N, C-alpha and C positions, 0 to 999 in steps of 0.2 A: 597454460594449465599442465601442470605433471603428470605421473601417472599416477605418482606418492601422494598427493593431496586428496584422499577422498572424500572429505568433507565438502571441498571446491566444487568436485566435481559433482558430486552430489545434491550440496545446494542448489548449483543450477539445471542438472536436472529437476528438480523439482522444481525449484522457481517458474520455470519458462511451463513446468506442467500446468505450474497454478496459472496461466495467464488462460487458458483454457475456453475457461467461462467464464474470462471476461470477452474473450475477443465473441466465443461462438454465441452469450446475451446480446452483443452489440449484432452483429450481423444479424439472430432472427430478432431485434429491434429495429436494423432498417430494410430488412430485405421482405419480415414475415410482414401478413395482417393485420388488421388491431385485433383481433383475437388470439395472436401471438406474441402482439405488443404487449400488451397489458400484462400477460404474464412476463414477460423476459422483463421492461423497465424495472418496476417492485425488485423480481430477482437478484437484476445488475446490481442495483443500491444497497439490497442486501448483503452481496456480496462484498464491492466498495467499501462499503462499512465496516466489514470481517476482518476482511485485508489490511485495512486502516489499525486495529486493535489488535493486530497481528503484530504490525509495522512499530509500535510503542511497547511492544513485550519484546523486540529485539532489546530495545535504551534498556528495559530492566536489566537482560541477561548483562548486557555488556556492563553496568554501573555493578550489580551481582559478584559478579565475575573478578571484581579486582576492592579484595578489600584495601588495598593499600590507596589506593585513593583521599586527596581529600576528604573530610565527608564534607565539605562545601558543594565538591564538582558530581558526587554523587545523589546527592539531595538535587542537585540540578540538572541531572540525567534522568533519577526517577519521575519529576516534576515533568517533565518534555516527554517521555513516554507514557504519560497520562493521557495528553495533551491529542493523539490521536484515536483515542477513545472516545473521548469526550468528543471529540469531530464528527465521526460516525452516527454517534447516539445522535446525536442534534441532527445529523443526515436523516436520519430513518424518522424523525418527526417533524421537518420541514415539509412544502410540498416538492413531487417528485420533481420534477426541473431543477430546484433549488438543490433537492437533496447529491443528486447528481453532482450537480456542480461544485459545490461542497466536495465529496469526497475527490474529484478530480485534484479541485486545487491542495486538499488535503494530503493526498498522493504526490501533488510537484513539490508543495512547500517540504514535508516532512526530509525531503533529497538535501537539505538547508541541512537539519537534523545531523543525517546518518553523513554527509560530508562531513560533518564539525567535527563525530568520533571516531571519523577514519583519518582525518588529519592530523587528530593528536594521536593516533595510535592504539585507537579503543578497538579497532575492528581491522580484521587483516586485512591485508594490501589490496587483494580482487574484489572484496567486497561492492565495492563503490562499481567492478565492474558487470557486475550484478542487478544491482542496485536501478543503474539509470535507464538500460533495458528494458527492462521491469515494469520499472516508474513509469516509463513514458505510456507505453505500450497500454497498461490498465488507467491511466487517466486518458490517453482517447479513448477506451472504449465507452469509460465515463463521460464526457463530453457527447460521443454518439449516442449514449444514452438522454442526454439533459436535451441534446437537440431534438430525438424525433419524442420525447416524452410531451417536449412542447409543439409538433406536429399536429 
């Protein structure tokens, strides 16, 4: 990272700050008693669903920032950008362990769409260096939530 890249450094700081609720709620669901787990697991699920929505919005931003792209490619990016919101919403409607698993899977699977966008040059070169650790850590927290919710 170069000092002249404020977008990257800000995204890095804020991205890792966004892991704090994932980590805190996962630890609370693991180490806390039944009362704490009863609060932490649904909160973790809600946070995971909102982050999925955020990730979908990234693809809308990438598509809208490039009006010169072919209409078909823009339409595909916009459609792909809606999928995480739908998955997150569905995760909120199903039983808690399954909802956590859907969010974990969505976080992991959406890396494929992000990687495809980055490979096509639609995202900055550093984007995937940020996305991999954030998505892996968030997905791991969701797996912990799924395991402790079903315990």
